[in-house]
mmCIF file of the N, C-alpha and C atoms, coordinates in Angstrom:
data_MODEL
# 
_entry.id   MODEL 
# 
loop_
_atom_site.group_PDB 
_atom_site.id 
_atom_site.type_symbol 
_atom_site.label_atom_id 
_atom_site.label_alt_id 
_atom_site.label_comp_id 
_atom_site.label_asym_id 
_atom_site.label_entity_id 
_atom_site.label_seq_id 
_atom_site.pdbx_PDB_ins_code 
_atom_site.Cartn_x 
_atom_site.Cartn_y 
_atom_site.Cartn_z 
_atom_site.occupancy 
_atom_site.B_iso_or_equiv 
_atom_site.pdbx_formal_charge 
_atom_site.auth_seq_id 
_atom_site.auth_comp_id 
_atom_site.auth_asym_id 
_atom_site.auth_atom_id 
_atom_site.pdbx_PDB_model_num 
ATOM 1   N N  . MET A 1 1  ? 73.568 58.854 102.804 1.00 0.00 ? 1  MET A N  1 
ATOM 2   C CA . MET A 1 1  ? 74.881 59.371 102.434 1.00 0.00 ? 1  MET A CA 1 
ATOM 3   C C  . MET A 1 1  ? 75.858 59.009 103.555 1.00 0.00 ? 1  MET A C  1 
ATOM 4   N N  . PRO A 1 2  ? 76.914 58.287 103.242 1.00 0.00 ? 2  PRO A N  1 
ATOM 5   C CA . PRO A 1 2  ? 77.821 57.808 104.277 1.00 0.00 ? 2  PRO A CA 1 
ATOM 6   C C  . PRO A 1 2  ? 78.561 58.915 105.030 1.00 0.00 ? 2  PRO A C  1 
ATOM 7   N N  . ASN A 1 3  ? 78.758 60.066 104.430 1.00 0.00 ? 3  ASN A N  1 
ATOM 8   C CA . ASN A 1 3  ? 79.488 61.160 105.077 1.00 0.00 ? 3  ASN A CA 1 
ATOM 9   C C  . ASN A 1 3  ? 78.570 62.236 105.635 1.00 0.00 ? 3  ASN A C  1 
ATOM 10  N N  . ALA A 1 4  ? 77.308 61.917 105.884 1.00 0.00 ? 4  ALA A N  1 
ATOM 11  C CA . ALA A 1 4  ? 76.334 62.931 106.290 1.00 0.00 ? 4  ALA A CA 1 
ATOM 12  C C  . ALA A 1 4  ? 76.749 63.650 107.571 1.00 0.00 ? 4  ALA A C  1 
ATOM 13  N N  . LYS A 1 5  ? 77.196 62.933 108.584 1.00 0.00 ? 5  LYS A N  1 
ATOM 14  C CA . LYS A 1 5  ? 77.583 63.583 109.843 1.00 0.00 ? 5  LYS A CA 1 
ATOM 15  C C  . LYS A 1 5  ? 78.805 64.473 109.650 1.00 0.00 ? 5  LYS A C  1 
ATOM 16  N N  . ARG A 1 6  ? 79.808 63.964 108.929 1.00 0.00 ? 6  ARG A N  1 
ATOM 17  C CA . ARG A 1 6  ? 81.004 64.786 108.661 1.00 0.00 ? 6  ARG A CA 1 
ATOM 18  C C  . ARG A 1 6  ? 80.639 66.032 107.871 1.00 0.00 ? 6  ARG A C  1 
ATOM 19  N N  . LEU A 1 7  ? 79.752 65.873 106.892 1.00 0.00 ? 7  LEU A N  1 
ATOM 20  C CA . LEU A 1 7  ? 79.326 67.005 106.087 1.00 0.00 ? 7  LEU A CA 1 
ATOM 21  C C  . LEU A 1 7  ? 78.585 68.026 106.941 1.00 0.00 ? 7  LEU A C  1 
ATOM 22  N N  . ALA A 1 8  ? 77.679 67.570 107.807 1.00 0.00 ? 8  ALA A N  1 
ATOM 23  C CA . ALA A 1 8  ? 76.930 68.483 108.682 1.00 0.00 ? 8  ALA A CA 1 
ATOM 24  C C  . ALA A 1 8  ? 77.866 69.200 109.650 1.00 0.00 ? 8  ALA A C  1 
ATOM 25  N N  . ASP A 1 9  ? 78.811 68.480 110.240 1.00 0.00 ? 9  ASP A N  1 
ATOM 26  C CA . ASP A 1 9  ? 79.760 69.107 111.166 1.00 0.00 ? 9  ASP A CA 1 
ATOM 27  C C  . ASP A 1 9  ? 80.623 70.144 110.454 1.00 0.00 ? 9  ASP A C  1 
ATOM 28  N N  . ALA A 1 10 ? 81.120 69.792 109.264 1.00 0.00 ? 10 ALA A N  1 
ATOM 29  C CA . ALA A 1 10 ? 81.952 70.725 108.499 1.00 0.00 ? 10 ALA A CA 1 
ATOM 30  C C  . ALA A 1 10 ? 81.147 71.952 108.089 1.00 0.00 ? 10 ALA A C  1 
ATOM 31  N N  . ARG A 1 11 ? 79.914 71.736 107.669 1.00 0.00 ? 11 ARG A N  1 
ATOM 32  C CA . ARG A 1 11 ? 79.053 72.855 107.279 1.00 0.00 ? 11 ARG A CA 1 
ATOM 33  C C  . ARG A 1 11 ? 78.786 73.784 108.456 1.00 0.00 ? 11 ARG A C  1 
ATOM 34  N N  . ASN A 1 12 ? 78.495 73.230 109.619 1.00 0.00 ? 12 ASN A N  1 
ATOM 35  C CA . ASN A 1 12 ? 78.206 74.054 110.784 1.00 0.00 ? 12 ASN A CA 1 
ATOM 36  C C  . ASN A 1 12 ? 79.410 74.898 111.191 1.00 0.00 ? 12 ASN A C  1 
ATOM 37  N N  . ALA A 1 13 ? 80.583 74.283 111.226 1.00 0.00 ? 13 ALA A N  1 
ATOM 38  C CA . ALA A 1 13 ? 81.789 75.027 111.579 1.00 0.00 ? 13 ALA A CA 1 
ATOM 39  C C  . ALA A 1 13 ? 82.093 76.099 110.538 1.00 0.00 ? 13 ALA A C  1 
ATOM 40  N N  . LEU A 1 14 ? 81.901 75.756 109.277 1.00 0.00 ? 14 LEU A N  1 
ATOM 41  C CA . LEU A 1 14 ? 82.186 76.691 108.197 1.00 0.00 ? 14 LEU A CA 1 
ATOM 42  C C  . LEU A 1 14 ? 81.215 77.869 108.198 1.00 0.00 ? 14 LEU A C  1 
ATOM 43  N N  . VAL A 1 15 ? 79.935 77.587 108.295 1.00 0.00 ? 15 VAL A N  1 
ATOM 44  C CA . VAL A 1 15 ? 78.921 78.642 108.203 1.00 0.00 ? 15 VAL A CA 1 
ATOM 45  C C  . VAL A 1 15 ? 78.837 79.465 109.479 1.00 0.00 ? 15 VAL A C  1 
ATOM 46  N N  . HIS A 1 16 ? 78.856 78.813 110.630 1.00 0.00 ? 16 HIS A N  1 
ATOM 47  C CA . HIS A 1 16 ? 78.624 79.526 111.880 1.00 0.00 ? 16 HIS A CA 1 
ATOM 48  C C  . HIS A 1 16 ? 79.882 80.115 112.497 1.00 0.00 ? 16 HIS A C  1 
ATOM 49  N N  . GLU A 1 17 ? 81.044 79.517 112.204 1.00 0.00 ? 17 GLU A N  1 
ATOM 50  C CA . GLU A 1 17 ? 82.272 79.975 112.847 1.00 0.00 ? 17 GLU A CA 1 
ATOM 51  C C  . GLU A 1 17 ? 83.364 80.397 111.861 1.00 0.00 ? 17 GLU A C  1 
ATOM 52  N N  . ALA A 1 18 ? 83.133 80.237 110.558 1.00 0.00 ? 18 ALA A N  1 
ATOM 53  C CA . ALA A 1 18 ? 84.135 80.528 109.520 1.00 0.00 ? 18 ALA A CA 1 
ATOM 54  C C  . ALA A 1 18 ? 85.432 79.770 109.800 1.00 0.00 ? 18 ALA A C  1 
ATOM 55  N N  . ARG A 1 19 ? 85.275 78.485 110.173 1.00 0.00 ? 19 ARG A N  1 
ATOM 56  C CA . ARG A 1 19 ? 86.431 77.646 110.479 1.00 0.00 ? 19 ARG A CA 1 
ATOM 57  C C  . ARG A 1 19 ? 86.373 76.368 109.640 1.00 0.00 ? 19 ARG A C  1 
ATOM 58  N N  . TRP A 1 20 ? 87.559 75.881 109.269 1.00 0.00 ? 20 TRP A N  1 
ATOM 59  C CA . TRP A 1 20 ? 87.687 74.621 108.546 1.00 0.00 ? 20 TRP A CA 1 
ATOM 60  C C  . TRP A 1 20 ? 88.792 73.837 109.214 1.00 0.00 ? 20 TRP A C  1 
ATOM 61  N N  . LEU A 1 21 ? 88.503 72.630 109.704 1.00 0.00 ? 21 LEU A N  1 
ATOM 62  C CA . LEU A 1 21 ? 89.452 71.783 110.433 1.00 0.00 ? 21 LEU A CA 1 
ATOM 63  C C  . LEU A 1 21 ? 90.007 72.493 111.659 1.00 0.00 ? 21 LEU A C  1 
ATOM 64  N N  . GLY A 1 22 ? 89.145 73.288 112.307 1.00 0.00 ? 22 GLY A N  1 
ATOM 65  C CA . GLY A 1 22 ? 89.538 73.968 113.531 1.00 0.00 ? 22 GLY A CA 1 
ATOM 66  C C  . GLY A 1 22 ? 90.382 75.210 113.325 1.00 0.00 ? 22 GLY A C  1 
ATOM 67  N N  . GLN A 1 23 ? 90.627 75.595 112.102 1.00 0.00 ? 23 GLN A N  1 
ATOM 68  C CA . GLN A 1 23 ? 91.445 76.767 111.792 1.00 0.00 ? 23 GLN A CA 1 
ATOM 69  C C  . GLN A 1 23 ? 90.611 77.787 111.025 1.00 0.00 ? 23 GLN A C  1 
ATOM 70  N N  . PRO A 1 24 ? 91.033 79.070 111.055 1.00 0.00 ? 24 PRO A N  1 
ATOM 71  C CA . PRO A 1 24 ? 90.336 80.057 110.220 1.00 0.00 ? 24 PRO A CA 1 
ATOM 72  C C  . PRO A 1 24 ? 90.396 79.630 108.751 1.00 0.00 ? 24 PRO A C  1 
ATOM 73  N N  . LEU A 1 25 ? 89.420 80.047 107.980 1.00 0.00 ? 25 LEU A N  1 
ATOM 74  C CA . LEU A 1 25 ? 89.351 79.664 106.565 1.00 0.00 ? 25 LEU A CA 1 
ATOM 75  C C  . LEU A 1 25 ? 90.664 79.925 105.836 1.00 0.00 ? 25 LEU A C  1 
ATOM 76  N N  . GLY A 1 26 ? 91.067 78.961 105.032 1.00 0.00 ? 26 GLY A N  1 
ATOM 77  C CA . GLY A 1 26 ? 92.258 79.106 104.205 1.00 0.00 ? 26 GLY A CA 1 
ATOM 78  C C  . GLY A 1 26 ? 93.548 78.644 104.860 1.00 0.00 ? 26 GLY A C  1 
ATOM 79  N N  . TYR A 1 27 ? 93.490 78.175 106.114 1.00 0.00 ? 27 TYR A N  1 
ATOM 80  C CA . TYR A 1 27 ? 94.714 77.801 106.818 1.00 0.00 ? 27 TYR A CA 1 
ATOM 81  C C  . TYR A 1 27 ? 94.879 76.304 107.049 1.00 0.00 ? 27 TYR A C  1 
ATOM 82  N N  . ALA A 1 28 ? 93.882 75.498 106.726 1.00 0.00 ? 28 ALA A N  1 
ATOM 83  C CA . ALA A 1 28 ? 94.006 74.069 107.020 1.00 0.00 ? 28 ALA A CA 1 
ATOM 84  C C  . ALA A 1 28 ? 93.334 73.230 105.940 1.00 0.00 ? 28 ALA A C  1 
ATOM 85  N N  . ALA A 1 29 ? 93.933 72.060 105.702 1.00 0.00 ? 29 ALA A N  1 
ATOM 86  C CA . ALA A 1 29 ? 93.352 71.073 104.786 1.00 0.00 ? 29 ALA A CA 1 
ATOM 87  C C  . ALA A 1 29 ? 93.915 69.715 105.160 1.00 0.00 ? 29 ALA A C  1 
ATOM 88  N N  . ASP A 1 30 ? 93.157 68.679 104.883 1.00 0.00 ? 30 ASP A N  1 
ATOM 89  C CA . ASP A 1 30 ? 93.638 67.316 105.114 1.00 0.00 ? 30 ASP A CA 1 
ATOM 90  C C  . ASP A 1 30 ? 92.976 66.393 104.099 1.00 0.00 ? 30 ASP A C  1 
ATOM 91  N N  . SER A 1 31 ? 93.355 65.131 104.115 1.00 0.00 ? 31 SER A N  1 
ATOM 92  C CA . SER A 1 31 ? 92.806 64.192 103.132 1.00 0.00 ? 31 SER A CA 1 
ATOM 93  C C  . SER A 1 31 ? 91.308 63.984 103.338 1.00 0.00 ? 31 SER A C  1 
ATOM 94  N N  . GLY A 1 32 ? 90.837 64.062 104.592 1.00 0.00 ? 32 GLY A N  1 
ATOM 95  C CA . GLY A 1 32 ? 89.404 63.911 104.851 1.00 0.00 ? 32 GLY A CA 1 
ATOM 96  C C  . GLY A 1 32 ? 88.594 65.030 104.224 1.00 0.00 ? 32 GLY A C  1 
ATOM 97  N N  . SER A 1 33 ? 89.101 66.264 104.314 1.00 0.00 ? 33 SER A N  1 
ATOM 98  C CA . SER A 1 33 ? 88.378 67.387 103.710 1.00 0.00 ? 33 SER A CA 1 
ATOM 99  C C  . SER A 1 33 ? 88.424 67.295 102.186 1.00 0.00 ? 33 SER A C  1 
ATOM 100 N N  . TRP A 1 34 ? 89.528 66.788 101.639 1.00 0.00 ? 34 TRP A N  1 
ATOM 101 C CA . TRP A 1 34 ? 89.631 66.603 100.189 1.00 0.00 ? 34 TRP A CA 1 
ATOM 102 C C  . TRP A 1 34 ? 88.617 65.563 99.723  1.00 0.00 ? 34 TRP A C  1 
ATOM 103 N N  . ASP A 1 35 ? 88.526 64.443 100.436 1.00 0.00 ? 35 ASP A N  1 
ATOM 104 C CA . ASP A 1 35 ? 87.559 63.403 100.079 1.00 0.00 ? 35 ASP A CA 1 
ATOM 105 C C  . ASP A 1 35 ? 86.127 63.926 100.186 1.00 0.00 ? 35 ASP A C  1 
ATOM 106 N N  . LEU A 1 36 ? 85.854 64.714 101.218 1.00 0.00 ? 36 LEU A N  1 
ATOM 107 C CA . LEU A 1 36 ? 84.520 65.290 101.381 1.00 0.00 ? 36 LEU A CA 1 
ATOM 108 C C  . LEU A 1 36 ? 84.194 66.215 100.212 1.00 0.00 ? 36 LEU A C  1 
ATOM 109 N N  . LEU A 1 37 ? 85.142 67.056 99.816  1.00 0.00 ? 37 LEU A N  1 
ATOM 110 C CA . LEU A 1 37 ? 84.938 67.954 98.681  1.00 0.00 ? 37 LEU A CA 1 
ATOM 111 C C  . LEU A 1 37 ? 84.674 67.167 97.403  1.00 0.00 ? 37 LEU A C  1 
ATOM 112 N N  . GLN A 1 38 ? 85.444 66.113 97.160  1.00 0.00 ? 38 GLN A N  1 
ATOM 113 C CA . GLN A 1 38 ? 85.253 65.306 95.953  1.00 0.00 ? 38 GLN A CA 1 
ATOM 114 C C  . GLN A 1 38 ? 83.902 64.594 95.968  1.00 0.00 ? 38 GLN A C  1 
ATOM 115 N N  . SER A 1 39 ? 83.476 64.119 97.129  1.00 0.00 ? 39 SER A N  1 
ATOM 116 C CA . SER A 1 39 ? 82.168 63.465 97.244  1.00 0.00 ? 39 SER A CA 1 
ATOM 117 C C  . SER A 1 39 ? 81.042 64.444 96.943  1.00 0.00 ? 39 SER A C  1 
ATOM 118 N N  . VAL A 1 40 ? 81.167 65.674 97.436  1.00 0.00 ? 40 VAL A N  1 
ATOM 119 C CA . VAL A 1 40 ? 80.146 66.688 97.172  1.00 0.00 ? 40 VAL A CA 1 
ATOM 120 C C  . VAL A 1 40 ? 80.129 67.057 95.692  1.00 0.00 ? 40 VAL A C  1 
ATOM 121 N N  . LYS A 1 41 ? 81.300 67.172 95.067  1.00 0.00 ? 41 LYS A N  1 
ATOM 122 C CA . LYS A 1 41 ? 81.355 67.463 93.632  1.00 0.00 ? 41 LYS A CA 1 
ATOM 123 C C  . LYS A 1 41 ? 80.704 66.336 92.824  1.00 0.00 ? 41 LYS A C  1 
ATOM 124 N N  . HIS A 1 42 ? 80.967 65.098 93.219  1.00 0.00 ? 42 HIS A N  1 
ATOM 125 C CA . HIS A 1 42 ? 80.371 63.939 92.542  1.00 0.00 ? 42 HIS A CA 1 
ATOM 126 C C  . HIS A 1 42 ? 78.847 63.986 92.667  1.00 0.00 ? 42 HIS A C  1 
ATOM 127 N N  . PHE A 1 43 ? 78.363 64.235 93.882  1.00 0.00 ? 43 PHE A N  1 
ATOM 128 C CA . PHE A 1 43 ? 76.920 64.322 94.113  1.00 0.00 ? 43 PHE A CA 1 
ATOM 129 C C  . PHE A 1 43 ? 76.302 65.460 93.304  1.00 0.00 ? 43 PHE A C  1 
ATOM 130 N N  . ASN A 1 44 ? 76.946 66.625 93.286  1.00 0.00 ? 44 ASN A N  1 
ATOM 131 C CA . ASN A 1 44 ? 76.420 67.758 92.518  1.00 0.00 ? 44 ASN A CA 1 
ATOM 132 C C  . ASN A 1 44 ? 76.359 67.437 91.027  1.00 0.00 ? 44 ASN A C  1 
ATOM 133 N N  . SER A 1 45 ? 77.347 66.707 90.522  1.00 0.00 ? 45 SER A N  1 
ATOM 134 C CA . SER A 1 45 ? 77.328 66.303 89.111  1.00 0.00 ? 45 SER A CA 1 
ATOM 135 C C  . SER A 1 45 ? 76.127 65.401 88.834  1.00 0.00 ? 45 SER A C  1 
ATOM 136 N N  . GLN A 1 46 ? 75.877 64.457 89.742  1.00 0.00 ? 46 GLN A N  1 
ATOM 137 C CA . GLN A 1 46 ? 74.719 63.572 89.589  1.00 0.00 ? 46 GLN A CA 1 
ATOM 138 C C  . GLN A 1 46 ? 73.421 64.372 89.673  1.00 0.00 ? 46 GLN A C  1 
ATOM 139 N N  . LEU A 1 47 ? 73.375 65.319 90.582  1.00 0.00 ? 47 LEU A N  1 
ATOM 140 C CA . LEU A 1 47 ? 72.183 66.147 90.751  1.00 0.00 ? 47 LEU A CA 1 
ATOM 141 C C  . LEU A 1 47 ? 71.892 66.959 89.490  1.00 0.00 ? 47 LEU A C  1 
ATOM 142 N N  . LEU A 1 48 ? 72.918 67.559 88.917  1.00 0.00 ? 48 LEU A N  1 
ATOM 143 C CA . LEU A 1 48 ? 72.735 68.344 87.690  1.00 0.00 ? 48 LEU A CA 1 
ATOM 144 C C  . LEU A 1 48 ? 72.227 67.477 86.539  1.00 0.00 ? 48 LEU A C  1 
ATOM 145 N N  . LEU A 1 49 ? 72.784 66.293 86.403  1.00 0.00 ? 49 LEU A N  1 
ATOM 146 C CA . LEU A 1 49 ? 72.312 65.386 85.350  1.00 0.00 ? 49 LEU A CA 1 
ATOM 147 C C  . LEU A 1 49 ? 70.851 65.013 85.576  1.00 0.00 ? 49 LEU A C  1 
ATOM 148 N N  . GLY A 1 50 ? 70.463 64.804 86.822  1.00 0.00 ? 50 GLY A N  1 
ATOM 149 C CA . GLY A 1 50 ? 69.070 64.486 87.136  1.00 0.00 ? 50 GLY A CA 1 
ATOM 150 C C  . GLY A 1 50 ? 68.140 65.635 86.822  1.00 0.00 ? 50 GLY A C  1 
ATOM 151 N N  . VAL A 1 51 ? 68.556 66.854 87.179  1.00 0.00 ? 51 VAL A N  1 
ATOM 152 C CA . VAL A 1 51 ? 67.735 68.043 86.902  1.00 0.00 ? 51 VAL A CA 1 
ATOM 153 C C  . VAL A 1 51 ? 67.561 68.224 85.400  1.00 0.00 ? 51 VAL A C  1 
ATOM 154 N N  . LEU A 1 52 ? 68.605 67.915 84.633  1.00 0.00 ? 52 LEU A N  1 
ATOM 155 C CA . LEU A 1 52 ? 68.532 68.034 83.175  1.00 0.00 ? 52 LEU A CA 1 
ATOM 156 C C  . LEU A 1 52 ? 67.800 66.864 82.532  1.00 0.00 ? 52 LEU A C  1 
ATOM 157 N N  . GLY A 1 53 ? 67.474 65.845 83.335  1.00 0.00 ? 53 GLY A N  1 
ATOM 158 C CA . GLY A 1 53 ? 66.724 64.704 82.817  1.00 0.00 ? 53 GLY A CA 1 
ATOM 159 C C  . GLY A 1 53 ? 67.560 63.736 82.005  1.00 0.00 ? 53 GLY A C  1 
ATOM 160 N N  . ILE A 1 54 ? 68.859 63.729 82.226  1.00 0.00 ? 54 ILE A N  1 
ATOM 161 C CA . ILE A 1 54 ? 69.749 62.840 81.477  1.00 0.00 ? 54 ILE A CA 1 
ATOM 162 C C  . ILE A 1 54 ? 69.851 61.507 82.213  1.00 0.00 ? 54 ILE A C  1 
ATOM 163 N N  . GLU A 1 55 ? 69.368 60.450 81.563  1.00 0.00 ? 55 GLU A N  1 
ATOM 164 C CA . GLU A 1 55 ? 69.436 59.101 82.140  1.00 0.00 ? 55 GLU A CA 1 
ATOM 165 C C  . GLU A 1 55 ? 70.784 58.493 81.781  1.00 0.00 ? 55 GLU A C  1 
ATOM 166 N N  . CYS A 1 56 ? 71.565 58.128 82.788  1.00 0.00 ? 56 CYS A N  1 
ATOM 167 C CA . CYS A 1 56 ? 72.864 57.509 82.545  1.00 0.00 ? 56 CYS A CA 1 
ATOM 168 C C  . CYS A 1 56 ? 73.298 56.713 83.772  1.00 0.00 ? 56 CYS A C  1 
ATOM 169 N N  . LYS A 1 57 ? 74.249 55.824 83.556  1.00 0.00 ? 57 LYS A N  1 
ATOM 170 C CA . LYS A 1 57 ? 74.739 54.975 84.641  1.00 0.00 ? 57 LYS A CA 1 
ATOM 171 C C  . LYS A 1 57 ? 75.468 55.783 85.714  1.00 0.00 ? 57 LYS A C  1 
ATOM 172 N N  . PHE A 1 58 ? 76.093 56.881 85.341  1.00 0.00 ? 58 PHE A N  1 
ATOM 173 C CA . PHE A 1 58 ? 76.845 57.709 86.288  1.00 0.00 ? 58 PHE A CA 1 
ATOM 174 C C  . PHE A 1 58 ? 75.971 58.181 87.452  1.00 0.00 ? 58 PHE A C  1 
ATOM 175 N N  . ARG A 1 59 ? 74.701 58.415 87.192  1.00 0.00 ? 59 ARG A N  1 
ATOM 176 C CA . ARG A 1 59 ? 73.800 58.919 88.235  1.00 0.00 ? 59 ARG A CA 1 
ATOM 177 C C  . ARG A 1 59 ? 73.615 57.921 89.372  1.00 0.00 ? 59 ARG A C  1 
ATOM 178 N N  . SER A 1 60 ? 73.917 56.650 89.170  1.00 0.00 ? 60 SER A N  1 
ATOM 179 C CA . SER A 1 60 ? 73.732 55.656 90.232  1.00 0.00 ? 60 SER A CA 1 
ATOM 180 C C  . SER A 1 60 ? 75.054 55.156 90.813  1.00 0.00 ? 60 SER A C  1 
ATOM 181 N N  . THR A 1 61 ? 76.172 55.777 90.442  1.00 0.00 ? 61 THR A N  1 
ATOM 182 C CA . THR A 1 61 ? 77.466 55.335 90.973  1.00 0.00 ? 61 THR A CA 1 
ATOM 183 C C  . THR A 1 61 ? 77.756 56.005 92.312  1.00 0.00 ? 61 THR A C  1 
ATOM 184 N N  . VAL A 1 62 ? 78.571 55.338 93.093  1.00 0.00 ? 62 VAL A N  1 
ATOM 185 C CA . VAL A 1 62 ? 79.057 55.883 94.355  1.00 0.00 ? 62 VAL A CA 1 
ATOM 186 C C  . VAL A 1 62 ? 80.449 56.449 94.089  1.00 0.00 ? 62 VAL A C  1 
ATOM 187 N N  . TYR A 1 63 ? 80.782 57.564 94.708  1.00 0.00 ? 63 TYR A N  1 
ATOM 188 C CA . TYR A 1 63 ? 82.110 58.154 94.508  1.00 0.00 ? 63 TYR A CA 1 
ATOM 189 C C  . TYR A 1 63 ? 83.185 57.165 94.949  1.00 0.00 ? 63 TYR A C  1 
ATOM 190 N N  . ASP A 1 64 ? 84.122 56.867 94.054  1.00 0.00 ? 64 ASP A N  1 
ATOM 191 C CA . ASP A 1 64 ? 85.178 55.906 94.353  1.00 0.00 ? 64 ASP A CA 1 
ATOM 192 C C  . ASP A 1 64 ? 86.539 56.328 93.794  1.00 0.00 ? 64 ASP A C  1 
ATOM 193 N N  . ARG A 1 65 ? 86.707 57.609 93.539  1.00 0.00 ? 65 ARG A N  1 
ATOM 194 C CA . ARG A 1 65 ? 87.954 58.183 93.021  1.00 0.00 ? 65 ARG A CA 1 
ATOM 195 C C  . ARG A 1 65 ? 88.264 57.794 91.582  1.00 0.00 ? 65 ARG A C  1 
ATOM 196 N N  . GLN A 1 66 ? 87.334 57.143 90.910  1.00 0.00 ? 66 GLN A N  1 
ATOM 197 C CA . GLN A 1 66 ? 87.550 56.736 89.526  1.00 0.00 ? 66 GLN A CA 1 
ATOM 198 C C  . GLN A 1 66 ? 86.832 57.699 88.586  1.00 0.00 ? 66 GLN A C  1 
ATOM 199 N N  . ILE A 1 67 ? 87.290 57.764 87.354  1.00 0.00 ? 67 ILE A N  1 
ATOM 200 C CA . ILE A 1 67 ? 86.615 58.547 86.330  1.00 0.00 ? 67 ILE A CA 1 
ATOM 201 C C  . ILE A 1 67 ? 85.576 57.640 85.681  1.00 0.00 ? 67 ILE A C  1 
ATOM 202 N N  . HIS A 1 68 ? 84.361 58.132 85.580  1.00 0.00 ? 68 HIS A N  1 
ATOM 203 C CA . HIS A 1 68 ? 83.273 57.351 84.997  1.00 0.00 ? 68 HIS A CA 1 
ATOM 204 C C  . HIS A 1 68 ? 82.755 58.029 83.729  1.00 0.00 ? 68 HIS A C  1 
ATOM 205 N N  . ALA A 1 69 ? 82.481 57.223 82.728  1.00 0.00 ? 69 ALA A N  1 
ATOM 206 C CA . ALA A 1 69 ? 81.818 57.743 81.538  1.00 0.00 ? 69 ALA A CA 1 
ATOM 207 C C  . ALA A 1 69 ? 80.346 57.929 81.847  1.00 0.00 ? 69 ALA A C  1 
ATOM 208 N N  . LEU A 1 70 ? 79.676 58.807 81.128  1.00 0.00 ? 70 LEU A N  1 
ATOM 209 C CA . LEU A 1 70 ? 78.261 59.031 81.381  1.00 0.00 ? 70 LEU A CA 1 
ATOM 210 C C  . LEU A 1 70 ? 77.423 57.819 80.984  1.00 0.00 ? 70 LEU A C  1 
ATOM 211 N N  . ASP A 1 71 ? 77.793 57.122 79.909  1.00 0.00 ? 71 ASP A N  1 
ATOM 212 C CA . ASP A 1 71 ? 77.014 55.975 79.445  1.00 0.00 ? 71 ASP A CA 1 
ATOM 213 C C  . ASP A 1 71 ? 75.523 56.323 79.317  1.00 0.00 ? 71 ASP A C  1 
ATOM 214 N N  . VAL A 1 72 ? 75.264 57.353 78.536  1.00 0.00 ? 72 VAL A N  1 
ATOM 215 C CA . VAL A 1 72 ? 73.891 57.830 78.365  1.00 0.00 ? 72 VAL A CA 1 
ATOM 216 C C  . VAL A 1 72 ? 73.056 56.720 77.764  1.00 0.00 ? 72 VAL A C  1 
ATOM 217 N N  . THR A 1 73 ? 71.898 56.465 78.383  1.00 0.00 ? 73 THR A N  1 
ATOM 218 C CA . THR A 1 73 ? 71.063 55.343 77.960  1.00 0.00 ? 73 THR A CA 1 
ATOM 219 C C  . THR A 1 73 ? 69.923 55.742 77.033  1.00 0.00 ? 73 THR A C  1 
ATOM 220 N N  . SER A 1 74 ? 69.616 57.016 76.967  1.00 0.00 ? 74 SER A N  1 
ATOM 221 C CA . SER A 1 74 ? 68.545 57.447 76.034  1.00 0.00 ? 74 SER A CA 1 
ATOM 222 C C  . SER A 1 74 ? 68.805 58.825 75.503  1.00 0.00 ? 74 SER A C  1 
# 
């Protein structure tokens, strides 16, 4: 996962210090945090499809800010 270090750092600050981007929760946001949130949502969507056993092209895509059809194969 290309954002693994950023995700781990953000998680540690959030869980252990209740901070996001160096500020108390709810006081800061930037484009990097938005991209991280969208990447996690994309991954969770792929994970849910995998758990449900749905074979589709979306499960192998990388987050790229585009809308993808599921293209269910079976």
